VEXTOR-780511 format. One record per atom (N, C-alpha, C): residue number from 1; atom name; x, z, y. Coordinates in nm, 3 decimals. Example, Ala and Ser with C-alpha at 12.3 -4.5 7.8 and 13.67 -1.06 7.14 Angstrom:
2
(pt 1 "N" (1.319 0.780 -0.569))
(pt 1 "CA" (1.230 0.780 -0.450))
(pt 1 "C" (1.320 0.780 -0.330))
(pt 2 "N" (1.285 0.708 -0.225))
(pt 2 "CA" (1.367 0.714 -0.106))
(pt 2 "C" (1.290 0.787 0.003))
// end
This chain:
107
(pt 1 "N" (-0.663 -2.367 -1.662))
(pt 1 "CA" (-0.564 -2.281 -1.626))
(pt 1 "C" (-0.601 -2.181 -1.500))
(pt 2 "N" (-0.585 -2.049 -1.532))
(pt 2 "CA" (-0.644 -1.970 -1.398))
(pt 2 "C" (-0.556 -1.884 -1.379))
(pt 3 "N" (-0.466 -1.956 -1.265))
(pt 3 "CA" (-0.376 -1.863 -1.221))
(pt 3 "C" (-0.370 -1.874 -1.049))
(pt 4 "N" (-0.367 -1.755 -0.978))
(pt 4 "CA" (-0.364 -1.737 -0.864))
(pt 4 "C" (-0.260 -1.654 -0.779))
(pt 5 "N" (-0.205 -1.692 -0.668))
(pt 5 "CA" (-0.105 -1.641 -0.596))
(pt 5 "C" (-0.149 -1.630 -0.473))
(pt 6 "N" (-0.158 -1.507 -0.415))
(pt 6 "CA" (-0.181 -1.495 -0.239))
(pt 6 "C" (-0.116 -1.372 -0.162))
(pt 7 "N" (-0.085 -1.428 -0.024))
(pt 7 "CA" (0.004 -1.351 0.042))
(pt 7 "C" (-0.087 -1.286 0.151))
(pt 8 "N" (-0.133 -1.175 0.181))
(pt 8 "CA" (-0.213 -1.154 0.308))
(pt 8 "C" (-0.209 -0.986 0.324))
(pt 9 "N" (-0.286 -0.975 0.405))
(pt 9 "CA" (-0.302 -0.813 0.438))
(pt 9 "C" (-0.386 -0.747 0.385))
(pt 10 "N" (-0.388 -0.628 0.352))
(pt 10 "CA" (-0.469 -0.546 0.301))
(pt 10 "C" (-0.591 -0.499 0.407))
(pt 11 "N" (-0.705 -0.518 0.390))
(pt 11 "CA" (-0.831 -0.496 0.477))
(pt 11 "C" (-0.863 -0.347 0.496))
(pt 12 "N" (-0.857 -0.264 0.364))
(pt 12 "CA" (-0.890 -0.119 0.413))
(pt 12 "C" (-0.816 -0.043 0.331))
(pt 13 "N" (-0.815 0.096 0.363))
(pt 13 "CA" (-0.731 0.175 0.283))
(pt 13 "C" (-0.789 0.175 0.142))
(pt 14 "N" (-0.667 0.201 0.029))
(pt 14 "CA" (-0.671 0.214 -0.103))
(pt 14 "C" (-0.777 0.294 -0.133))
(pt 15 "N" (-0.859 0.310 -0.219))
(pt 15 "CA" (-0.952 0.380 -0.265))
(pt 15 "C" (-0.936 0.418 -0.423))
(pt 16 "N" (-0.850 0.494 -0.472))
(pt 16 "CA" (-0.850 0.493 -0.608))
(pt 16 "C" (-0.943 0.568 -0.689))
(pt 17 "N" (-1.006 0.527 -0.802))
(pt 17 "CA" (-1.126 0.591 -0.867))
(pt 17 "C" (-1.101 0.588 -1.002))
(pt 18 "N" (-1.172 0.679 -1.069))
(pt 18 "CA" (-1.152 0.685 -1.225))
(pt 18 "C" (-1.273 0.678 -1.263))
(pt 19 "N" (-1.283 0.585 -1.390))
(pt 19 "CA" (-1.420 0.521 -1.437))
(pt 19 "C" (-1.377 0.539 -1.614))
(pt 20 "N" (-1.455 0.573 -1.670))
(pt 20 "CA" (-1.481 0.583 -1.831))
(pt 20 "C" (-1.389 0.676 -1.866))
(pt 21 "N" (-1.307 0.617 -1.934))
(pt 21 "CA" (-1.204 0.738 -2.010))
(pt 21 "C" (-1.069 0.736 -1.935))
(pt 22 "N" (-1.072 0.777 -1.817))
(pt 22 "CA" (-0.979 0.820 -1.713))
(pt 22 "C" (-0.904 0.708 -1.685))
(pt 23 "N" (-0.958 0.560 -1.671))
(pt 23 "CA" (-0.904 0.441 -1.646))
(pt 23 "C" (-0.897 0.435 -1.491))
(pt 24 "N" (-0.828 0.408 -1.414))
(pt 24 "CA" (-0.802 0.414 -1.278))
(pt 24 "C" (-0.820 0.251 -1.226))
(pt 25 "N" (-0.901 0.252 -1.127))
(pt 25 "CA" (-0.903 0.125 -1.072))
(pt 25 "C" (-0.933 0.151 -0.918))
(pt 26 "N" (-0.900 0.010 -0.845))
(pt 26 "CA" (-0.923 0.008 -0.719))
(pt 26 "C" (-0.985 -0.132 -0.672))
(pt 27 "N" (-1.061 -0.128 -0.558))
(pt 27 "CA" (-1.122 -0.295 -0.549))
(pt 27 "C" (-1.091 -0.283 -0.378))
(pt 28 "N" (-1.031 -0.393 -0.348))
(pt 28 "CA" (-1.001 -0.397 -0.180))
(pt 28 "C" (-1.033 -0.563 -0.148))
(pt 29 "N" (-1.001 -0.579 -0.054))
(pt 29 "CA" (-0.989 -0.731 -0.018))
(pt 29 "C" (-0.859 -0.739 0.073))
(pt 30 "N" (-0.817 -0.872 0.065))
(pt 30 "CA" (-0.694 -0.946 0.096))
(pt 30 "C" (-0.732 -1.043 0.220))
(pt 31 "N" (-0.665 -1.013 0.355))
(pt 31 "CA" (-0.715 -1.118 0.442))
(pt 31 "C" (-0.608 -1.218 0.444))
(pt 32 "N" (-0.617 -1.352 0.396))
(pt 32 "CA" (-0.541 -1.455 0.367))
(pt 32 "C" (-0.541 -1.555 0.477))
(pt 33 "N" (-0.446 -1.521 0.582))
(pt 33 "CA" (-0.448 -1.635 0.670))
(pt 33 "C" (-0.433 -1.781 0.665))
(pt 34 "N" (-0.530 -1.850 0.739))
(pt 34 "CA" (-0.555 -1.997 0.745))
(pt 34 "C" (-0.438 -2.042 0.844))
(pt 35 "N" (-0.424 -2.203 0.829))
(pt 35 "CA" (-0.346 -2.250 0.899))
(pt 35 "C" (-0.393 -2.245 1.068))
(pt 36 "N" (-0.308 -2.270 1.142))
(pt 36 "CA" (-0.343 -2.246 1.289))
(pt 36 "C" (-0.461 -2.386 1.337))
(pt 37 "N" (-0.559 -2.315 1.420))
(pt 37 "CA" (-0.645 -2.405 1.446))
(pt 37 "C" (-0.584 -2.488 1.585))
(pt 38 "N" (-0.660 -2.584 1.615))
(pt 38 "CA" (-0.627 -2.678 1.722))
(pt 38 "C" (-0.594 -2.616 1.866))
(pt 39 "N" (-0.683 -2.484 1.894))
(pt 39 "CA" (-0.658 -2.418 2.006))
(pt 39 "C" (-0.542 -2.301 1.999))
(pt 40 "N" (-0.473 -2.325 1.897))
(pt 40 "CA" (-0.361 -2.215 1.848))
(pt 40 "C" (-0.413 -2.096 1.803))
(pt 41 "N" (-0.525 -2.054 1.762))
(pt 41 "CA" (-0.583 -1.926 1.708))
(pt 41 "C" (-0.574 -1.936 1.565))
(pt 42 "N" (-0.582 -1.805 1.516))
(pt 42 "CA" (-0.573 -1.819 1.355))
(pt 42 "C" (-0.709 -1.755 1.314))
(pt 43 "N" (-0.724 -1.807 1.186))
(pt 43 "CA" (-0.854 -1.741 1.102))
(pt 43 "C" (-0.778 -1.700 0.956))
(pt 44 "N" (-0.861 -1.643 0.881))
(pt 44 "CA" (-0.845 -1.584 0.763))
(pt 44 "C" (-0.953 -1.588 0.676))
(pt 45 "N" (-0.926 -1.608 0.545))
(pt 45 "CA" (-1.027 -1.595 0.433))
(pt 45 "C" (-0.998 -1.458 0.376))
(pt 46 "N" (-1.119 -1.404 0.337))
(pt 46 "CA" (-1.096 -1.250 0.290))
(pt 46 "C" (-1.181 -1.280 0.125))
(pt 47 "N" (-1.037 -1.220 0.058))
(pt 47 "CA" (-1.051 -1.248 -0.112))
(pt 47 "C" (-1.039 -1.084 -0.151))
(pt 48 "N" (-1.179 -1.061 -0.190))
(pt 48 "CA" (-1.171 -0.947 -0.284))
(pt 48 "C" (-1.076 -0.945 -0.416))
(pt 49 "N" (-1.012 -0.859 -0.454))
(pt 49 "CA" (-0.944 -0.818 -0.547))
(pt 49 "C" (-0.953 -0.666 -0.641))
(pt 50 "N" (-0.907 -0.681 -0.770))
(pt 50 "CA" (-0.945 -0.547 -0.823))
(pt 50 "C" (-0.817 -0.555 -0.892))
(pt 51 "N" (-0.753 -0.397 -0.921))
(pt 51 "CA" (-0.631 -0.370 -0.967))
(pt 51 "C" (-0.687 -0.247 -1.051))
(pt 52 "N" (-0.648 -0.259 -1.184))
(pt 52 "CA" (-0.665 -0.134 -1.304))
(pt 52 "C" (-0.531 -0.085 -1.342))
(pt 53 "N" (-0.525 0.050 -1.393))
(pt 53 "CA" (-0.453 0.121 -1.434))
(pt 53 "C" (-0.320 0.171 -1.363))
(pt 54 "N" (-0.214 0.128 -1.398))
(pt 54 "CA" (-0.079 0.132 -1.321))
(pt 54 "C" (-0.065 0.069 -1.182))
(pt 55 "N" (-0.119 -0.026 -1.196))
(pt 55 "CA" (-0.104 -0.150 -1.083))
(pt 55 "C" (-0.204 -0.073 -0.951))
(pt 56 "N" (-0.317 -0.021 -1.002))
(pt 56 "CA" (-0.409 0.052 -0.922))
(pt 56 "C" (-0.333 0.167 -0.849))
(pt 57 "N" (-0.264 0.258 -0.921))
(pt 57 "CA" (-0.207 0.372 -0.870))
(pt 57 "C" (-0.072 0.328 -0.785))
(pt 58 "N" (-0.020 0.226 -0.815))
(pt 58 "CA" (0.115 0.185 -0.729))
(pt 58 "C" (0.050 0.134 -0.615))
(pt 59 "N" (-0.049 0.063 -0.600))
(pt 59 "CA" (-0.135 -0.003 -0.475))
(pt 59 "C" (-0.173 0.144 -0.391))
(pt 60 "N" (-0.229 0.260 -0.484))
(pt 60 "CA" (-0.259 0.355 -0.385))
(pt 60 "C" (-0.154 0.443 -0.345))
(pt 61 "N" (-0.042 0.444 -0.400))
(pt 61 "CA" (0.070 0.514 -0.380))
(pt 61 "C" (0.173 0.459 -0.226))
(pt 62 "N" (0.154 0.315 -0.261))
(pt 62 "CA" (0.250 0.255 -0.184))
(pt 62 "C" (0.208 0.168 -0.057))
(pt 63 "N" (0.063 0.139 -0.076))
(pt 63 "CA" (0.034 0.042 0.058))
(pt 63 "C" (-0.103 0.107 0.098))
(pt 64 "N" (-0.130 0.059 0.213))
(pt 64 "CA" (-0.244 0.096 0.308))
(pt 64 "C" (-0.290 -0.015 0.423))
(pt 65 "N" (-0.378 0.015 0.453))
(pt 65 "CA" (-0.453 -0.097 0.566))
(pt 65 "C" (-0.359 -0.156 0.642))
(pt 66 "N" (-0.351 -0.286 0.643))
(pt 66 "CA" (-0.261 -0.373 0.724))
(pt 66 "C" (-0.131 -0.431 0.665))
(pt 67 "N" (-0.108 -0.364 0.550))
(pt 67 "CA" (0.053 -0.385 0.477))
(pt 67 "C" (0.020 -0.517 0.402))
(pt 68 "N" (0.122 -0.623 0.455))
(pt 68 "CA" (0.147 -0.726 0.390))
(pt 68 "C" (0.173 -0.758 0.237))
(pt 69 "N" (0.091 -0.804 0.163))
(pt 69 "CA" (0.179 -0.787 0.006))
(pt 69 "C" (0.145 -0.938 -0.044))
(pt 70 "N" (0.211 -0.946 -0.157))
(pt 70 "CA" (0.162 -1.072 -0.244))
(pt 70 "C" (0.116 -1.024 -0.378))
(pt 71 "N" (0.020 -1.093 -0.411))
(pt 71 "CA" (-0.063 -1.035 -0.549))
(pt 71 "C" (-0.061 -1.169 -0.625))
(pt 72 "N" (-0.039 -1.161 -0.771))
(pt 72 "CA" (-0.035 -1.273 -0.865))
(pt 72 "C" (-0.137 -1.220 -0.930))
(pt 73 "N" (-0.224 -1.348 -1.010))
(pt 73 "CA" (-0.345 -1.277 -1.093))
(pt 73 "C" (-0.426 -1.392 -1.119))
(pt 74 "N" (-0.547 -1.381 -1.161))
(pt 74 "CA" (-0.640 -1.461 -1.221))
(pt 74 "C" (-0.770 -1.416 -1.140))
(pt 75 "N" (-0.875 -1.550 -1.106))
(pt 75 "CA" (-1.014 -1.517 -1.060))
(pt 75 "C" (-1.087 -1.486 -1.168))
(pt 76 "N" (-1.198 -1.385 -1.151))
(pt 76 "CA" (-1.286 -1.370 -1.233))
(pt 76 "C" (-1.417 -1.345 -1.165))
(pt 77 "N" (-1.509 -1.392 -1.262))
(pt 77 "CA" (-1.664 -1.362 -1.197))
(pt 77 "C" (-1.754 -1.242 -1.308))
(pt 78 "N" (-1.840 -1.176 -1.231))
(pt 78 "CA" (-1.927 -1.068 -1.294))
(pt 78 "C" (-2.038 -1.069 -1.210))
(pt 79 "N" (-2.153 -0.997 -1.278))
(pt 79 "CA" (-2.280 -0.974 -1.257))
(pt 79 "C" (-2.335 -0.844 -1.251))
(pt 80 "N" (-2.389 -0.793 -1.185))
(pt 80 "CA" (-2.447 -0.643 -1.163))
(pt 80 "C" (-2.605 -0.625 -1.136))
(pt 81 "N" (-2.662 -0.541 -1.183))
(pt 81 "CA" (-2.818 -0.546 -1.147))
(pt 81 "C" (-2.828 -0.423 -1.037))
(pt 82 "N" (-2.878 -0.444 -0.928))
(pt 82 "CA" (-2.883 -0.312 -0.836))
(pt 82 "C" (-2.992 -0.240 -0.846))
(pt 83 "N" (-3.030 -0.129 -0.757))
(pt 83 "CA" (-3.175 -0.038 -0.800))
(pt 83 "C" (-3.274 -0.086 -0.770))
(pt 84 "N" (-3.276 -0.201 -0.732))
(pt 84 "CA" (-3.403 -0.307 -0.679))
(pt 84 "C" (-3.414 -0.419 -0.803))
(pt 85 "N" (-3.332 -0.415 -0.922))
(pt 85 "CA" (-3.321 -0.491 -1.024))
(pt 85 "C" (-3.293 -0.624 -0.962))
(pt 86 "N" (-3.201 -0.658 -0.876))
(pt 86 "CA" (-3.184 -0.779 -0.827))
(pt 86 "C" (-3.027 -0.810 -0.877))
(pt 87 "N" (-3.002 -0.935 -0.918))
(pt 87 "CA" (-2.886 -0.947 -1.018))
(pt 87 "C" (-2.787 -1.002 -0.896))
(pt 88 "N" (-2.690 -0.942 -0.888))
(pt 88 "CA" (-2.581 -0.953 -0.777))
(pt 88 "C" (-2.433 -1.030 -0.856))
(pt 89 "N" (-2.400 -1.171 -0.803))
(pt 89 "CA" (-2.263 -1.210 -0.841))
(pt 89 "C" (-2.174 -1.205 -0.761))
(pt 90 "N" (-2.057 -1.136 -0.830))
(pt 90 "CA" (-1.925 -1.117 -0.755))
(pt 90 "C" (-1.817 -1.215 -0.799))
(pt 91 "N" (-1.708 -1.271 -0.745))
(pt 91 "CA" (-1.604 -1.336 -0.766))
(pt 91 "C" (-1.477 -1.280 -0.721))
(pt 92 "N" (-1.387 -1.230 -0.751))
(pt 92 "CA" (-1.268 -1.153 -0.729))
(pt 92 "C" (-1.165 -1.175 -0.798))
(pt 93 "N" (-1.044 -1.132 -0.766))
(pt 93 "CA" (-0.900 -1.167 -0.790))
(pt 93 "C" (-0.868 -1.044 -0.892))
(pt 94 "N" (-0.832 -1.052 -1.011))
(pt 94 "CA" (-0.770 -0.958 -1.102))
(pt 94 "C" (-0.624 -0.963 -1.096))
(pt 95 "N" (-0.574 -0.853 -1.051))
(pt 95 "CA" (-0.413 -0.839 -1.010))
(pt 95 "C" (-0.348 -0.843 -1.153))
(pt 96 "N" (-0.239 -0.931 -1.160))
(pt 96 "CA" (-0.153 -0.895 -1.270))
(pt 96 "C" (-0.025 -0.836 -1.203))
(pt 97 "N" (0.022 -0.899 -1.103))
(pt 97 "CA" (0.158 -0.863 -1.056))
(pt 97 "C" (0.143 -0.827 -0.879))
(pt 98 "N" (0.196 -0.717 -0.830))
(pt 98 "CA" (0.236 -0.690 -0.681))
(pt 98 "C" (0.371 -0.724 -0.631))
(pt 99 "N" (0.358 -0.761 -0.521))
(pt 99 "CA" (0.503 -0.776 -0.448))
(pt 99 "C" (0.473 -0.702 -0.306))
(pt 100 "N" (0.544 -0.605 -0.284))
(pt 100 "CA" (0.532 -0.564 -0.142))
(pt 100 "C" (0.638 -0.644 -0.060))
(pt 101 "N" (0.561 -0.684 0.078))
(pt 101 "CA" (0.642 -0.758 0.182))
(pt 101 "C" (0.655 -0.692 0.290))
(pt 102 "N" (0.548 -0.625 0.364))
(pt 102 "CA" (0.596 -0.553 0.502))
(pt 102 "C" (0.482 -0.461 0.511))
(pt 103 "N" (0.546 -0.335 0.549))
(pt 103 "CA" (0.446 -0.254 0.586))
(pt 103 "C" (0.348 -0.290 0.718))
(pt 104 "N" (0.236 -0.245 0.781))
(pt 104 "CA" (0.178 -0.265 0.893))
(pt 104 "C" (0.298 -0.212 0.996))
(pt 105 "N" (0.268 -0.307 1.105))
(pt 105 "CA" (0.367 -0.267 1.195))
(pt 105 "C" (0.285 -0.160 1.289))
(pt 106 "N" (0.346 -0.031 1.333))
(pt 106 "CA" (0.221 0.066 1.392))
(pt 106 "C" (0.275 0.037 1.574))
(pt 107 "N" (0.173 0.025 1.621))
(pt 107 "CA" (0.189 0.012 1.778))
(pt 107 "C" (0.155 0.116 1.845))
// end
């Protein structure tokens, strides 16, 4: 079974791109807070995610850097060749569902 649910903050502004036959896609990173450390500080895991089609458009329209969201989906792996003919491997979350939790608090 490949099911993932994450709650975290969007790391960078949403960059919507058109690929192929006008399919929309966005790639970003979700900062998911870890448990508190003994000294009281916090840490985070940074999980790459990709959203396609309507989900990508919704993220671009309603979300920005620092917003707290919940994502449901699955993990996927892929590889690609660099210009130097080096194979790079990527593991990322493929988004199925989005829930908006909190806009970034402006200071």
